[in-house]
Residue, then its C-alpha position, 0 to 999 in steps of 0.5 A: m327961359n321962364a316957365a311959360q316958355r318952357s311949357r310952350h317948348v314941351a307942348l311943341l315937342k309932344a306935338t311932333g311925336f317926341e316923348d321922354s324915354p329911358a336911356l339906351t341899355v345893352k340889356s336886350s332879349e337873348g337871341a332877339l333883335p334889339q327893340g326900341r332903346e335897347l342895344n345888343f352888346a355882342w352886336l355892337t362889338g361885332t360892328v365896331l370890330t368889323g369896321v376896325t378890321s376893314f380899316l387895317l386891311m385897307a391900310a396894309a394893302l395900300q402900304v404894301s402896294f406903295k412899296g412895290q410888294d405884293t405880300f407881307s410874308t415870304p411866298y411859297e415860291a421861296l420854299a419851293i413847294q412842289r406842284p403837280a407835274h401835270v398842271s401847266t402854269t404858263s399856258a393862257d388857259s391856266l387857272v393857277a398862273k398869275t399874270r405878271r409883267a415880264k421884267p427886263v433882262t440885261q446882260t451883266h459882267s463882273d470881272r477883276q483882273v490882276i495885270v503884271a507889267s514891267i514899269r520904269e521909274e526914275i529916282d534921283g537920275v537912276a532908272r529902275i525897272r521892276n514888275q508892278p501889279f495892277t488891278r482892273i475891275e470891270s462891272t455893271l452897276a448893281t441893280a439891286a440894293t442888298a445888305l452890302s450897302d446898308n450902312i453907307p454914309e448918307y448922301d450929302p454932296v457938300a460933306l462928300l466933297a469936303r472929305n475928298e479934297p485933292l491929295r497932297t503928297n511930298a514931292a519925294a514920295d514914292l508914287v505909283s508909276t504907269d510908265i510901261y517898259g517894253a520888255d519883260v524883266e525878272g526881279e528888279v533892274t537898275v539902269r544908270t545913264a552915263s555919257l560915252p566918250l566920242d572916240l569910243n568905238p564899241p566892239r561889234a556884238i555880231s560878226d558878219m559870218s554869224a549874221a550871214q549864217f543866221v540869214r541862211m538858216s532863216v531863209e531855209g526854214a521859211y522856204t516851201e515848194a508850195d509858196p516860194t514867195l515866203l523867201a521874201y519874208a525870211g525875217f518873220n520868225v520872231g523867235s529867232l530874231r529875239e535869239l539874235a537880241t535885236s528886238a528886246a524892246s518888243g518883249p511882252i508885258v506879262g500878266f494873269a487874270e484872276n476872276v474872283t467875283l461871281l457872274p450872275k445869271t437868272r431864270s425866266s422872269e415869269d416864274v418870280s414876282q415883280s419885286r424879286t430877283e434871282r441870280v445864278l452865280t458861277i464859281r470861277e475858282d475855289t471860293p469859301l462859301t461864306d465869302a460868296l454869300i457875303r458878296n451877294g447880300f448875306t449878313p454874317q448872321m444870315v451866313a451863320a444861319v444858312t450854313r447851320a441849316m445846310g450843315n447835315v446835307y452839305p458840310a463843305t465850307v468851300l465851293p469848288q470851281g464850276y459850282r453854281l449858287r442860285i439866290l432868290l432876293g426879295p423885299t423886306r418890310g420897312s426897308n428898300t433893301l433886298i434880302p435873300y429868300r432862298v439859296s441853292i447850290y448846284s454841282g454843274t446842273s445837279h442840285r445839292v442843297t436848298v435853304a429857304l427863309t420862313d415867315r418866322g425869319q428862320y433859314v431851313l432846308a427846302l425842296e429843290p426850286p423849279a428847274i431852269a436851264f443853265t446857260e453860258e450867257d450871264t444875265e440878270e433880272v431888273n426890277l425897274a421899281n426898285l433900282p437903286s440910286i447912282y450913289r448907292s449902286l456905286w457903294e454896292t458895286g464897290r463893296k462887292h469887289d472888296l474896295p476900301d470905303a475910302v476909295i468908293d467915297r472918293i469915286a462918288a465925290m469925283y462925280a458929285y459935281d457933274l451928276d445928280l447921284t440921287r438919280r436912279i441907274a438904268p440897266g446896263d450902266s457900268i463902271d471900269m477902274l484901274l488900281s495899283g497893286s493887287p488885292e493881296t498886297g493892299d494899299q491900292e491907289l485908284l489910277y483911273v475910273s470910267l462911269k458909263l451912264g446910258n450912252t455917256v462915258r465919263e473918264l477920269f485919270r489920276f495925275r500929280t503936278d509938281d507941287g505935290v497935288i494929286d487930282f483926277y482929270n478928264p482926257d481934256g485935262e479938266t477936273g470933274k469939279q463944276f464951279l456951281l453945285r446942282r443941289p446946294l443944301e445939306g443932304g441934297g434934299t428931295l426933288r419935288s418939282r423940276y424946271g419947266y412948265r407946270r400947273h402952279p400948286v397955289f394959283g392953279d394956272y399953267r406957268l414956267h417953273t424957273g428952278v427946281d424945288l428941293s424939299a428938306r426939313t425946316g432949318t436945313p442949311i443952304y450953301a452957296g452954289g459957287d464963289g461969288v458976290v451977294e447981290r440981293a438978300q431980302w424978302f422978295s415977293g412970292y419967293g419969301r426970304y431970298v438970296e441971289i449971288r453973282h458968279a463969274n462969266g454971267y452966271n447967277t444963282a438964286y435961293g428962295h423960301m428961306s426960313a432965315i438968311a444966315d448972319g453976315i449975308t448982305p448985298g456986297t458980301r463975297v461968299s465961297q462955294g459951300q458957305v452957309i447962306g441961309y436955312v430951308g423954310s416955307t416963306g412966301v408963296s409956298t406949300g411946304p418947307h423946301l428950297h427953290y433953286e435957280i441958275k441964270i445965265n446972262g439973266h435967263t433961267v436954265d435947268p439947274l440939274a441938266v445945264k452943262l456947267p463949265r469946269a472949275n479947274s484945268l491943268p496948266p499948259q506946261y503939264r499937257t505933254s506929261f499928262d497925255n503920256t500918263v493917259a496913253q500909258i493907262r490906256a495901254l494897260m486898260v486895253h491889254e487884251a488887244t495889245p500883242n505884247v501883253t500875255v494874259a493867262s488863266n490863274 
């Protein structure tokens, strides 16, 4: 720009009212509004801080609401601050009551029984009869995730199945028998079978005179003038018949019940917030306080803090039978685990002590919480926003009943093929198990498990074939394994889009989504859903890098949007279930890294998460009779309450 042009521009700027002025300064008159080019430093600082504070408050409110919480700190409800007695918080006109949606309340049960039955075993042609304890656990699945399941293995269906292959034992190994003997025995009885000579005439055990005398006494004992028809049923006196030694085979199976878990109850759901749960636990037998707390989500550090806080008021370390624990659980920041906010001990209905968590994370003595009516009905509040997944609920429930981690892991693996274990449980879902031995003996083997989800019950029975392989089969003799995986990538991925019609995220039109989208980090390994032959492994239109595998009986699986196809995966290559065939990416028409997974039956796509898939294995016909006998024996143990020859006594 030359001098003439510069002068012209200056003249134009002056004509519009622009003039040279000093730079901005913060030296404004004290106490007066800034003038012209002046800025008040205090005013500027206040404006900036107001904006920053507003942003932080909005971010905090959004974070808390997304987590289903309503506060960062422990509310005063946990400390049981006393309210004026005349203020009603339940009426519609109350100004201090919060309006909350009522939580669903479901009945719960959590029982463990030890059953002792006479079991018959045959070793080297010699039958041995002895008393064998069995443990039965009946429980609703845990509806709240606590510290009990904090350190469980991450859900990876392929790794879960790989570390829980069918057991292989020596054919001569000492196995658990479920063959129930019909009479009670003391100690151990060995029975050897030998053929008798055809000319041997066994001596008569009862003479005709003894038999006649027995009948006469039975008839006289059964006769009454009010009902002479009883003469026709003189043999109804079972006790006397057993004295005659004619019904030894109908002897009872002796057992005893041992309720070692705690049964939860809750107070009215209107008294707590939407993200908290309160349990009232009845102590069924003398239980150490530390054990009761740990089974209900307290960590060892929390237990130490609670017992230290209540030491001066309640120094006892054992909770007697009939005592109650009232525990309020609530959320914690940065985790989906519920932590204990408050714990109270009651002797019957009389309050003994309460300890509550402060905002500083310390447990201190607190006032008695608002009174509730203790009832015999066992219920639990259900927070639908914080229900755990099936996988985590299995771990939470198993650890509450002191099951070994290996047993819990195997139970999860048995259902990993058939179920999407990342799905949330529903109130009322339950599990039923039978194990050999008792908790005191240790080395318990899982014999039976039944998982009830909604209205569907899935039963699995332990059975060993002649080659020493131990696996679990449903009542039809099929294993729980499907021949196709439902979520074939490491960690299972996160379900982002289901099968069905939807608005396309890129093109915006309404069309059928022919598979499911499982999001995961770029590079996550993708596995073959089942054994088969690779039909296509290439770039395929909007699917990006794409692999399709042909399986037996008209089934195909397809995998799209891969970042890379694994080495050696080419058309015609045979692959096995669980083999790495590629890696998660975002190639083709995609909005982010994920696996698009399809299952096709005779060329038609189906929902991979809902379609009923055939089983991968079933028992050979030669084992059906033996397996049916095992199922019948296990069922006889499971329904012991309804069986006349089973006696259950309280411990």
